[in-house]
C-alpha positions as CSV (number, residue, x, y, z in Angstrom):
1,X,-22.3,-0.2,25.1
2,X,-24.3,-3.0,26.6
3,X,-22.2,-4.4,29.3
4,X,-24.9,-6.8,30.2
5,X,-23.9,-9.0,26.6
6,X,-23.0,-12.5,28.2
7,X,-20.3,-12.1,25.6
8,X,-18.4,-9.4,27.4
9,X,-18.0,-11.5,30.2
10,X,-15.4,-13.7,28.6
11,X,-12.4,-10.9,28.8
12,X,-10.2,-11.0,29.4
13,X,-9.4,-14.7,28.8
14,X,-11.7,-15.3,26.0
15,X,-11.8,-12.4,24.1
16,X,-13.1,-14.2,20.4
17,X,-10.3,-14.5,18.2
18,X,-12.4,-12.5,15.3
19,X,-12.5,-10.0,17.4
20,X,-8.5,-10.1,18.1
21,X,-8.4,-10.2,14.0
22,X,-10.6,-7.2,13.5
23,X,-7.5,-5.2,15.9
24,X,-4.8,-6.2,14.8
25,X,-5.4,-5.8,10.8
26,X,-6.6,-2.6,11.8
27,X,-3.2,-2.0,13.7
28,X,-1.7,-3.0,10.8
29,X,-3.5,-1.1,8.0
30,X,-3.4,2.0,10.0
31,X,0.6,1.6,11.1
32,X,1.1,1.4,7.5
33,X,-0.8,4.5,6.4
34,X,0.9,6.9,9.1
35,X,4.3,4.8,9.3
36,X,7.0,6.2,6.8
37,X,6.7,5.2,3.1
38,X,9.4,2.4,3.1
39,X,6.7,0.6,5.4
40,X,4.1,0.3,3.0
41,X,6.1,0.4,0.1
42,X,8.6,-3.2,0.9
43,X,5.2,-4.7,2.4
44,X,4.0,-4.3,-0.6
45,X,6.6,-5.6,-2.7
46,X,6.7,-8.7,-0.6
47,X,3.1,-9.0,-0.8
48,X,2.8,-8.8,-4.7
49,X,6.3,-10.8,-5.1
50,X,4.2,-13.5,-2.8
51,X,0.9,-13.5,-4.9
52,X,2.6,-13.1,-8.6
53,X,5.3,-16.2,-7.3
54,X,1.9,-18.5,-6.8
55,X,0.4,-17.2,-9.8
56,X,3.5,-18.5,-11.7
57,X,2.4,-22.1,-11.6
58,X,-0.9,-21.2,-12.9
59,X,-1.1,-22.6,-16.8
60,X,-4.2,-19.9,-17.2
61,X,-1.9,-17.5,-15.8
62,X,1.1,-17.5,-17.8
63,X,-1.1,-18.0,-20.8
64,X,-2.4,-14.4,-19.8
65,X,1.1,-12.8,-19.1
66,X,2.9,-14.6,-21.0
67,X,6.0,-15.2,-19.4
68,X,6.6,-16.1,-15.4
69,X,6.9,-13.1,-13.7
70,X,9.7,-14.8,-11.0
71,X,9.6,-14.7,-6.8
72,X,11.8,-11.6,-6.4
73,X,9.2,-9.4,-8.5
74,X,8.4,-5.9,-7.1
75,X,5.8,-3.1,-7.8
76,X,7.9,-2.1,-10.5
77,X,7.2,-5.5,-12.3
78,X,3.7,-4.2,-12.7
79,X,4.4,-1.6,-15.2
80,X,5.3,-5.0,-17.5
81,X,2.3,-6.7,-17.1
82,X,-0.3,-6.2,-19.5
83,X,-3.5,-4.1,-18.0
84,X,-6.7,-6.3,-17.4
85,X,-10.2,-4.8,-18.8
86,X,-13.3,-6.1,-17.6
87,X,-14.0,-8.5,-21.0
88,X,-10.7,-9.8,-20.1
89,X,-11.5,-10.7,-16.2
90,X,-14.3,-12.1,-17.2
91,X,-13.0,-14.5,-19.4
92,X,-9.9,-15.7,-16.9
93,X,-12.2,-16.4,-14.5
94,X,-14.5,-18.4,-16.7
95,X,-11.6,-20.1,-17.9
96,X,-10.1,-21.7,-14.7
97,X,-11.3,-23.3,-11.4
98,X,-9.8,-21.2,-8.3
99,X,-7.7,-22.2,-6.1
100,X,-5.7,-20.5,-3.5
101,X,-3.0,-21.5,-0.3
102,X,-4.6,-23.2,2.5
103,X,-4.2,-20.0,4.5
104,X,-6.4,-17.9,2.6
105,X,-10.2,-20.4,3.3
106,X,-13.0,-21.5,1.8
107,X,-14.1,-19.8,-1.3
108,X,-17.2,-18.2,-2.5
109,X,-18.5,-17.3,-5.2
110,X,-19.7,-13.2,-6.1
111,X,-21.0,-11.8,-9.2
112,X,-21.3,-8.4,-9.8
113,X,-22.2,-5.8,-12.9
114,X,-20.4,-2.7,-12.1
115,X,-21.2,0.6,-13.4
116,X,-20.5,-1.6,-17.0
117,X,-24.4,-3.8,-16.9
118,X,-22.1,-6.5,-17.7
119,X,-22.0,-9.6,-15.1
120,X,-18.7,-10.6,-14.1
121,X,-18.6,-13.5,-11.7
122,X,-15.5,-14.2,-9.5
123,X,-14.1,-16.0,-6.4
124,X,-13.1,-14.4,-2.7
125,X,-11.4,-16.7,0.0
126,X,-12.3,-16.2,3.8
127,X,-8.9,-14.2,4.5
128,X,-9.8,-11.2,1.7
129,X,-13.5,-11.0,3.2
130,X,-11.8,-10.6,6.3
131,X,-9.2,-8.2,5.2
132,X,-12.1,-5.8,3.5
133,X,-14.1,-5.8,6.3
134,X,-11.3,-4.6,8.9
135,X,-10.1,-2.0,6.2
136,X,-13.9,-0.5,6.3
137,X,-13.2,-0.8,10.4
138,X,-10.0,0.7,10.7
139,X,-11.9,4.0,8.7
140,X,-14.1,4.0,11.3
141,X,-11.0,4.9,13.2
142,X,-9.5,6.6,10.7
143,X,-12.6,9.2,10.7
144,X,-12.5,9.1,14.3
145,X,-16.7,7.8,14.6
146,X,-18.0,6.7,18.1
147,X,-19.0,3.3,17.6
148,X,-21.2,3.5,20.3
149,X,-23.6,5.4,18.6
150,X,-26.4,4.2,16.4
151,X,-26.5,4.5,12.7
152,X,-29.1,4.7,9.9
153,X,-28.3,2.8,6.5
154,X,-30.3,3.1,3.8
155,X,-29.5,0.5,1.3
156,X,-30.1,-0.6,-1.8
157,X,-29.0,-4.4,-1.2
158,X,-30.3,-4.5,1.9
159,X,-33.3,-6.9,2.4
160,X,-36.9,-5.7,2.5
161,X,-38.4,-5.5,6.1
162,X,-42.2,-6.3,7.4
163,X,-41.8,-3.0,9.3
164,X,-40.1,0.4,8.4
165,X,-36.7,-1.0,8.9
166,X,-34.4,-4.4,10.3
167,X,-32.9,-3.7,13.7
168,X,-29.0,-5.1,13.8
169,X,-27.3,-5.0,17.1
170,X,-23.6,-3.8,17.2
171,X,-20.6,-6.6,17.8
172,X,-20.4,-5.7,21.6
173,X,-16.7,-5.9,21.7
174,X,-15.8,-3.5,19.0
175,X,-18.4,-1.4,17.6
176,X,-21.7,-1.8,20.0
177,X,-24.0,0.9,18.6
178,X,-27.4,0.2,17.1
179,X,-27.9,-0.1,12.9
180,X,-31.4,0.9,11.5
181,X,-31.1,-1.0,8.0
182,X,-33.8,-0.6,5.4
183,X,-33.9,-1.1,1.6
184,X,-34.0,1.9,-1.0
185,X,-36.4,0.5,-2.8
186,X,-38.8,-0.8,-0.6
187,X,-40.1,2.7,0.1
188,X,-40.5,5.9,-1.5
189,X,-37.9,9.2,-1.0
190,X,-40.6,10.7,1.2
191,X,-41.2,7.9,3.2
192,X,-37.3,7.6,3.5
193,X,-37.2,11.7,5.0
194,X,-39.9,11.1,7.4
195,X,-38.3,7.8,8.8
196,X,-34.8,9.6,8.8
197,X,-36.4,13.0,10.3
198,X,-37.8,10.6,13.3
199,X,-35.3,8.9,14.9
200,X,-32.3,10.0,16.0
201,X,-28.9,8.9,14.5
202,X,-25.4,10.0,14.6
203,X,-24.4,8.5,11.3
204,X,-26.0,7.6,8.1
205,X,-24.9,5.4,5.2
206,X,-26.9,5.6,2.1
207,X,-25.7,6.3,-1.9
208,X,-25.4,10.2,-3.1
209,X,-28.4,10.1,-5.1
210,X,-30.6,8.6,-2.4
211,X,-28.7,11.5,0.0
212,X,-29.7,14.1,-2.8
213,X,-33.8,13.1,-3.7
214,X,-33.7,13.2,0.6
215,X,-32.2,16.4,1.2
216,X,-34.5,17.8,-1.8
217,X,-37.8,15.8,0.0
218,X,-36.4,17.1,3.3
219,X,-36.2,21.2,1.5
220,X,-39.7,20.8,0.0
221,X,-41.9,19.3,3.0
222,X,-40.3,21.7,5.3
223,X,-38.8,18.8,7.5
224,X,-37.0,19.7,10.7
225,X,-34.0,18.1,9.5
226,X,-32.0,15.7,12.4
227,X,-28.5,16.5,13.1
228,X,-25.8,14.0,12.0
229,X,-22.5,13.8,12.8
230,X,-21.3,12.2,9.5
231,X,-22.5,10.5,6.3
232,X,-20.7,7.5,4.8
233,X,-21.3,7.4,0.8
234,X,-20.1,4.9,-1.8
235,X,-21.2,3.9,-5.2
236,X,-21.3,6.8,-6.5
237,X,-19.0,10.2,-6.8
238,X,-20.2,13.1,-4.7
239,X,-19.4,17.0,-6.1
240,X,-19.1,19.9,-3.9
241,X,-23.0,20.7,-4.1
242,X,-23.9,17.8,-2.4
243,X,-21.3,18.2,0.6
244,X,-22.6,21.8,1.3
245,X,-26.4,20.8,0.7
246,X,-25.4,18.0,3.3
247,X,-23.8,20.4,5.8
248,X,-26.3,23.1,6.0
249,X,-29.3,20.5,6.5
250,X,-27.5,18.0,8.8
251,X,-24.4,20.1,9.7
252,X,-23.0,16.8,8.9
253,X,-19.6,15.7,6.3
254,X,-19.4,13.7,4.0
255,X,-17.0,10.7,4.6
256,X,-17.1,9.1,0.6
257,X,-15.2,5.8,0.2
258,X,-14.4,4.1,-3.4
259,X,-14.2,0.5,-3.6
260,X,-14.8,-1.9,-6.1
261,X,-15.9,-5.3,-5.4
262,X,-13.6,-7.4,-7.6
263,X,-10.9,-6.1,-4.6
264,X,-12.5,-3.9,-2.4
265,X,-11.3,-1.0,-0.8
266,X,-9.5,1.4,-3.1
267,X,-8.9,4.6,-1.2
268,X,-10.4,6.4,1.7
269,X,-11.7,9.8,2.1
270,X,-9.0,11.9,4.3
271,X,-10.5,13.1,7.7
272,X,-9.0,16.5,7.2
273,X,-10.1,17.0,3.4
274,X,-12.9,17.0,1.2
275,X,-10.8,16.9,-1.8
276,X,-8.2,13.6,-1.3
277,X,-8.7,10.1,-0.8
278,X,-6.0,7.9,0.6
279,X,-5.0,4.8,-1.2
280,X,-6.1,2.1,0.7
281,X,-2.0,0.2,0.6
282,X,-2.7,-2.4,2.9
283,X,-5.1,-4.3,0.2
284,X,-4.1,-2.7,-3.5
285,X,-1.4,-1.6,-5.7
286,X,-3.1,1.8,-7.5
287,X,-1.4,2.9,-10.6
288,X,-3.2,6.2,-12.4
289,X,-1.8,6.1,-16.1
290,X,-2.2,8.0,-19.1
291,X,-3.5,6.8,-22.7
292,X,-0.3,5.0,-23.7
293,X,-0.5,2.8,-20.0
294,X,2.7,5.2,-18.4
295,X,2.5,6.6,-15.1
296,X,1.1,10.4,-14.9
297,X,2.9,13.2,-13.3
298,X,2.3,13.7,-9.8
299,X,-0.9,15.8,-9.9
300,X,-2.2,15.0,-13.4
301,X,-5.3,13.3,-14.1
302,X,-5.5,9.5,-15.7
303,X,-7.1,6.0,-15.7
304,X,-7.2,4.0,-12.6
305,X,-5.9,1.0,-12.3
306,X,-5.4,-1.5,-9.4
307,X,-4.3,-4.5,-8.0
308,X,-5.7,-6.6,-5.4
309,X,-2.7,-8.4,-3.2
310,X,-5.4,-10.5,-1.2
311,X,-7.7,-11.7,-4.0
312,X,-5.6,-14.7,-5.4
313,X,-8.6,-16.5,-6.5
314,X,-9.9,-14.1,-9.2
315,X,-6.8,-11.8,-9.2
316,X,-7.1,-8.9,-10.5
317,X,-3.7,-7.3,-11.8
318,X,-3.6,-3.4,-13.5
319,X,-7.2,-3.8,-13.4
320,X,-9.0,-1.3,-15.5
321,X,-11.9,0.2,-13.6
322,X,-13.0,2.7,-16.4
323,X,-12.5,5.6,-13.6
324,X,-10.5,8.7,-14.0
325,X,-8.7,10.5,-10.9
326,X,-5.7,13.2,-9.8
327,X,-2.3,10.9,-9.0
328,X,-0.9,12.4,-5.6
329,X,2.1,11.0,-4.6
330,X,1.2,11.9,-0.9
331,X,-1.7,13.1,0.5
332,X,-1.6,17.2,0.4
333,X,-4.4,17.8,2.9
334,X,-2.6,16.0,6.0
335,X,0.9,14.7,4.6
336,X,0.1,11.0,5.2
337,X,3.0,9.1,3.2
338,X,0.4,6.9,1.3
339,X,-0.4,7.8,-2.5
340,X,-3.7,9.9,-2.8
341,X,-6.5,10.1,-5.2
342,X,-8.6,13.6,-6.4
343,X,-11.3,14.4,-8.5
344,X,-12.3,10.9,-8.8
345,X,-14.8,10.5,-12.1
346,X,-16.9,7.3,-12.3
347,X,-19.1,5.3,-10.7
348,X,-17.7,1.7,-10.0
349,X,-18.1,1.7,-6.5
350,X,-20.1,-1.2,-4.8
351,X,-22.3,-0.7,-1.6
352,X,-20.7,-1.0,2.0
353,X,-23.3,0.1,4.5
354,X,-23.5,0.1,8.0
355,X,-20.4,-0.1,10.6
356,X,-19.0,-3.1,8.5
357,X,-19.4,-3.3,5.1
């Protein structure tokens, strides 16, 4: 930690409120995951009821669902709502002006093409952005990362740099480690491999396809691969072969994240297993359904539906991602009480890089 940073001199009386929000949010998120299942189930029921009650006052929403759902609704009420496909989500967002309670803060418009190539515009509130970001910060705790260490980020969203990378100082209160960020398309795979092998890093964040190409290049050029601790992946499916190659080359484990831009984080890889992902119950309700839209049995495969619990401006309710996964009532690897997914198939994951998304 940089103890000369002037912002640290504010302790103990003037800790910045964003840092306090992050700590409080992460504590709550982790508490839902590791507490008894009644905690997250009750919280989801209440949060879903609040959102549906708010939406019941919107004519465009009533036109979609057909009737008011009511303030006493809980997660079981989702089964009576229609599945929302990408074209439905797009049409609904185009048909109404976004409105949220004042405490959700200002709105910003976003867009994504996801894995479909069809652009969708939607709105997110300041509260939504904060909760999304702090789910990723909670995952740093879940995965035991040392946030004083340096991270390399090779991203499709990073701006081009005049030099080999952009250096970003960490947030001194929470994650003081330095990040070195570079754009995927600005450099060749050989350039990325040489750059990665010439800088000391503890963590790397990038897409699985980029990681695979770098591994192949390191092997082809007979480079000395750096020793890393963890590699954070996103945006694509990670297979067992890539995990094996990564461990052999870097001595590092892959820690994957599952998300979509419309709702944010959906599930995080179990810290004790490569196979299972803990559903982000503090952000979404996840359903896995069969071809008839009915819940699959424990361990069975089906279509993934998500309902964003904080995305009130452009609500995604029973939103069909086009991804397949196996459903587990709890994580078979570590026993955590939240639902888990395995055998994820699909590519609807945005890029969240670095120590924050």
